[in-house]
C-alpha positions as CSV (number, residue, x, y, z in Angstrom):
1,M,55.6,233.3,-103.4
2,T,53.2,235.6,-101.7
3,P,53.3,239.0,-103.3
4,P,53.9,242.2,-101.2
5,L,50.9,244.3,-100.3
6,E,50.9,247.9,-101.7
7,G,47.5,249.1,-100.7
8,F,44.9,248.2,-98.0
9,L,41.3,249.2,-97.6
10,L,39.9,249.2,-94.1
11,A,36.5,247.7,-94.6
12,A,35.8,245.9,-91.3
13,G,33.4,247.3,-88.8
14,L,30.2,246.6,-86.9
15,G,28.1,248.9,-89.2
16,T,26.4,250.5,-86.2
17,R,25.8,253.9,-87.7
18,M,24.2,252.1,-90.7
19,G,21.6,250.6,-88.4
20,P,19.3,248.1,-90.2
21,L,21.2,248.4,-93.4
22,S,23.9,246.4,-91.8
23,A,21.6,243.4,-91.8
24,C,21.6,243.5,-95.6
25,L,25.2,244.5,-96.7
26,P,28.3,245.6,-95.0
27,K,28.8,249.3,-95.5
28,P,31.6,249.0,-98.2
29,A,29.4,246.9,-100.3
30,W,26.6,249.5,-100.9
31,T,27.0,251.1,-104.3
32,L,27.1,254.5,-106.0
33,R,26.9,254.7,-109.7
34,G,26.6,250.9,-109.8
35,K,30.1,250.5,-108.1
36,P,30.6,249.4,-104.5
37,L,32.2,251.9,-102.1
38,L,35.0,249.3,-101.7
39,Q,35.8,249.4,-105.4
40,W,35.8,253.2,-105.6
41,G,38.7,253.1,-103.2
42,A,40.4,250.3,-104.9
43,E,40.2,252.1,-108.2
44,A,41.6,255.3,-106.7
45,L,44.6,253.3,-105.4
46,R,45.1,251.5,-108.8
47,A,45.1,254.9,-110.5
48,A,48.2,255.6,-108.5
49,G,49.9,252.5,-109.8
50,V,49.0,250.2,-106.7
51,R,48.5,246.8,-107.9
52,N,48.4,244.4,-104.9
53,L,45.5,245.3,-102.7
54,G,44.0,243.9,-99.6
55,C,41.0,244.7,-97.2
56,N,39.7,243.3,-94.0
57,A,36.2,242.0,-93.4
58,H,34.1,241.4,-90.2
59,L,30.4,242.0,-90.8
60,L,28.8,239.7,-93.4
61,P,32.3,238.7,-94.8
62,E,30.8,236.6,-97.6
63,R,28.9,239.6,-98.9
64,L,32.0,241.7,-98.9
65,R,34.0,239.0,-100.7
66,A,31.3,239.0,-103.4
67,V,32.2,242.6,-104.3
68,A,35.9,242.4,-103.6
69,G,37.1,241.3,-107.0
70,G,40.9,241.8,-107.3
71,L,41.4,242.3,-103.6
72,E,42.8,239.9,-101.1
73,V,40.3,239.6,-98.3
74,F,41.5,239.1,-94.6
75,D,38.7,237.8,-92.3
76,E,38.6,239.6,-89.0
77,P,36.4,237.7,-86.6
78,Q,37.5,239.9,-83.8
79,L,37.6,243.6,-84.6
80,L,41.1,245.0,-84.5
81,G,40.2,248.8,-84.7
82,S,41.3,251.6,-87.0
83,A,45.0,250.6,-86.7
84,G,44.9,247.0,-85.6
85,G,43.3,246.0,-88.8
86,L,46.6,246.7,-90.7
87,R,48.2,243.8,-88.7
88,H,47.0,241.7,-91.6
89,A,49.7,243.5,-93.7
90,R,52.6,243.1,-91.4
91,G,55.5,241.3,-93.1
92,R,54.0,241.8,-96.5
93,V,55.1,245.5,-97.1
94,E,58.3,246.4,-98.8
95,A,58.3,250.2,-99.2
96,E,55.0,251.7,-97.9
97,L,51.4,250.6,-97.6
98,L,48.8,253.1,-98.9
99,T,45.5,252.9,-97.0
100,W,42.0,254.2,-97.4
101,N,38.7,254.0,-95.5
102,A,36.3,251.8,-97.5
103,D,33.2,253.8,-96.4
104,I,34.3,256.9,-98.3
105,W,33.4,257.8,-101.8
106,A,36.0,259.6,-103.9
107,D,36.5,259.7,-107.7
108,E,40.2,260.7,-107.4
109,V,42.5,260.7,-104.4
110,P,46.0,262.3,-104.7
111,F,47.8,259.1,-103.5
112,D,50.8,260.0,-105.8
113,L,51.4,263.2,-103.8
114,L,51.1,261.3,-100.5
115,R,53.5,258.6,-101.5
116,T,56.1,261.1,-102.8
117,R,56.0,263.2,-99.7
118,H,56.0,260.1,-97.5
119,R,59.3,258.9,-99.2
120,E,60.9,262.4,-99.0
121,G,60.0,262.5,-95.3
122,H,61.7,265.0,-93.0
123,G,65.4,266.0,-93.1
124,G,66.2,263.2,-95.5
125,I,64.5,260.6,-93.3
126,R,61.5,258.8,-94.7
127,A,58.4,259.3,-92.7
128,T,57.2,256.5,-90.5
129,L,53.5,257.3,-91.1
130,S,52.0,260.0,-93.3
131,W,48.5,261.3,-93.4
132,L,46.8,263.1,-96.4
133,L,45.3,266.3,-95.0
134,V,43.1,269.0,-96.4
135,P,42.2,272.3,-94.8
136,H,39.5,271.7,-92.2
137,P,36.1,272.3,-93.7
138,G,34.4,273.0,-90.3
139,G,31.9,270.7,-88.8
140,P,32.2,267.9,-86.2
141,W,35.5,266.3,-87.4
142,N,38.5,266.4,-85.0
143,P,41.1,269.0,-86.2
144,V,44.6,268.0,-86.9
145,W,47.6,270.3,-86.1
146,M,51.1,270.2,-87.3
147,D,54.5,271.7,-86.0
148,H,56.7,273.9,-88.0
149,E,58.4,270.8,-89.6
150,G,55.1,269.4,-90.8
151,R,54.9,266.6,-88.2
152,V,51.4,265.7,-87.0
153,L,50.9,266.6,-83.3
154,P,49.2,264.2,-80.8
155,K,45.4,264.4,-80.6
156,G,44.3,267.5,-78.6
157,V,47.6,269.4,-79.1
158,T,47.5,272.5,-81.2
159,G,50.3,273.9,-83.2
160,P,51.4,276.5,-85.7
161,W,50.0,274.8,-88.8
162,G,46.3,273.9,-88.9
163,P,43.6,273.1,-88.4
164,Y,43.5,270.3,-91.0
165,H,41.1,267.4,-91.7
166,F,42.4,263.8,-92.1
167,T,40.9,262.4,-95.4
168,G,41.4,258.8,-94.5
169,A,44.3,258.3,-96.9
170,A,47.6,257.2,-95.2
171,A,51.0,255.8,-96.0
172,W,52.4,253.3,-93.5
173,S,56.0,252.2,-93.4
174,P,57.0,248.7,-92.3
175,E,58.3,250.4,-89.1
176,A,54.9,251.9,-88.4
177,L,53.3,248.5,-88.9
178,A,55.8,247.0,-86.5
179,L,54.5,249.4,-83.7
180,L,51.1,247.8,-83.8
181,P,50.5,245.8,-80.6
182,E,48.8,242.4,-80.3
183,G,45.0,242.7,-80.4
184,P,42.9,245.7,-81.2
185,S,44.4,249.2,-81.5
186,E,43.5,252.6,-82.7
187,V,45.5,255.1,-84.7
188,N,45.2,257.8,-82.0
189,D,46.9,255.4,-79.5
190,L,50.0,255.4,-81.7
191,R,50.3,259.1,-82.2
192,P,52.4,260.0,-79.2
193,R,54.8,257.2,-80.0
194,L,55.1,258.3,-83.6
195,A,55.8,261.9,-82.5
196,A,58.9,260.8,-80.7
197,L,60.5,259.3,-83.9
198,P,63.0,261.3,-86.0
199,A,60.7,261.7,-89.0
200,G,57.7,260.2,-87.3
201,H,54.2,261.2,-88.3
202,L,54.1,263.5,-91.4
203,G,51.2,265.6,-92.6
204,V,50.8,265.9,-96.4
205,V,48.5,268.8,-97.2
206,A,46.6,268.6,-100.5
207,E,44.1,270.8,-102.2
208,P,40.5,270.0,-101.3
209,F,39.1,267.2,-103.6
210,P,35.6,265.7,-103.8
211,W,35.0,263.1,-101.4
212,R,32.3,262.1,-98.9
213,E,31.9,259.7,-96.1
214,V,28.8,257.4,-96.6
215,G,28.3,256.3,-93.0
216,T,24.5,256.5,-92.3
217,P,21.3,255.7,-94.2
218,A,20.6,259.4,-94.7
219,S,24.1,260.0,-96.1
220,L,23.6,257.1,-98.5
221,I,20.4,258.6,-99.8
222,E,21.9,262.1,-100.1
223,A,24.9,260.6,-101.9
224,A,22.7,258.8,-104.4
225,A,20.8,262.0,-105.1
226,D,23.9,264.0,-105.6
227,L,26.2,261.6,-107.4
228,A,23.8,259.1,-109.1
229,P,20.5,260.8,-109.9
230,D,19.9,258.5,-112.8
231,Q,20.9,255.3,-110.9
232,E,20.7,254.8,-107.2
233,G,19.1,258.2,-106.8
234,R,16.4,257.8,-109.5
235,L,13.6,257.3,-107.1
236,P,13.3,260.8,-105.5
237,G,14.2,260.9,-101.8
238,C,15.2,257.2,-101.8
239,Y,18.1,254.9,-102.6
240,V,17.7,252.1,-105.2
241,H,20.4,249.4,-105.3
242,P,21.4,248.0,-108.7
243,G,19.9,244.7,-107.6
244,A,16.5,246.2,-106.6
245,H,13.4,245.9,-108.6
246,P,11.3,248.9,-107.9
247,G,8.8,248.0,-110.5
248,A,6.2,250.7,-111.3
249,H,7.6,253.0,-108.5
250,P,9.3,256.1,-109.6
251,G,7.4,258.1,-107.1
252,A,3.8,257.1,-107.0
253,H,1.4,254.5,-108.4
254,S,-2.1,253.7,-107.4
255,G,-1.8,255.9,-104.4
256,G,1.6,254.4,-103.4
257,R,4.6,256.4,-102.5
258,L,8.0,255.7,-101.1
259,T,9.7,258.3,-99.0
260,R,13.2,258.0,-97.4
261,C,13.3,254.3,-98.3
262,I,16.3,252.3,-99.1
263,L,15.8,249.4,-101.6
264,G,18.6,246.9,-101.2
265,P,19.4,243.9,-103.3
266,G,16.4,242.0,-104.5
267,A,14.0,244.6,-103.1
268,A,10.6,244.5,-104.8
269,P,8.0,246.4,-102.6
270,P,4.4,246.2,-104.0
271,P,3.8,249.0,-106.4
272,A,0.7,250.4,-104.6
273,I,2.4,250.5,-101.2
274,A,3.0,253.7,-99.4
275,D,5.9,253.5,-97.1
276,A,8.5,255.7,-95.4
277,D,11.8,255.3,-93.4
278,A,12.2,251.7,-94.4
279,L,14.7,249.3,-95.8
280,W,13.5,246.6,-98.2
281,F,15.6,243.7,-99.4
282,E,15.3,240.0,-100.4
283,E,16.4,237.3,-98.2
284,G,15.8,233.6,-98.7
285,G,13.2,234.3,-101.3
286,H,11.2,236.6,-99.1
287,Q,10.9,240.3,-99.0
288,V,12.2,241.8,-95.8
289,R,11.2,245.2,-94.5
290,L,13.0,246.9,-91.6
291,G,12.3,250.3,-90.2
292,V,15.0,252.9,-90.5
293,P,15.2,255.4,-87.6
């Protein structure tokens, strides 16, 4: 008998913002502290007691599978979007499905709070969809507003509570999953329909917790420097994958220096080379170098 799914990591995408890095690995397979981003999310869910986990895969699915130990992987040849990807879980959820974006690093996520508040719902009615929110930190992210009852308002509508920032953690009921149409769909497309339901779309506000989106080459280098200075960030100004072989480089050797470079799996640039804004990785027994804008 197929076990029910309790957690799902959204890991499919084109990797457009990662640019050339997406020719090497899908975004959730890049590591911090030696652990793929996909597994950071999986461990945060497991810490909340979630055992049966799934994820979707589009770009280089075989390389995502290689780091997806313990997760059921659903191939997604046609991208289904930020909501449509959860169609893989329809018919497999008993209570709620806790979800997370697999391109985000976080050591701890308050999934327990999200699940409890989702089940409490509003007026004794379990929520259809719940989002984990934090006070908006400023910056380019779209603000989220709620009404007096704590229900999330449609995109672009302001209310008495807010602004908040959506962390990427959500709890989907089977009823919410049933709203997903055939083919691709986005969460924002569902928000007006959810707002019309009795409990509908609930916002669960948590205290800010350490997390960061790793969506571009620059953010990967910054995250390595901040979070893994002795591992992926050990070459100043660069990122070093655990499978890379930087050799004599930790800055300079025989006039060579690497600046703003990303060394992917199997990367072994010549120690005397001077290079900048480049991705190195091994493919088919050859060293590949791609420029990084």
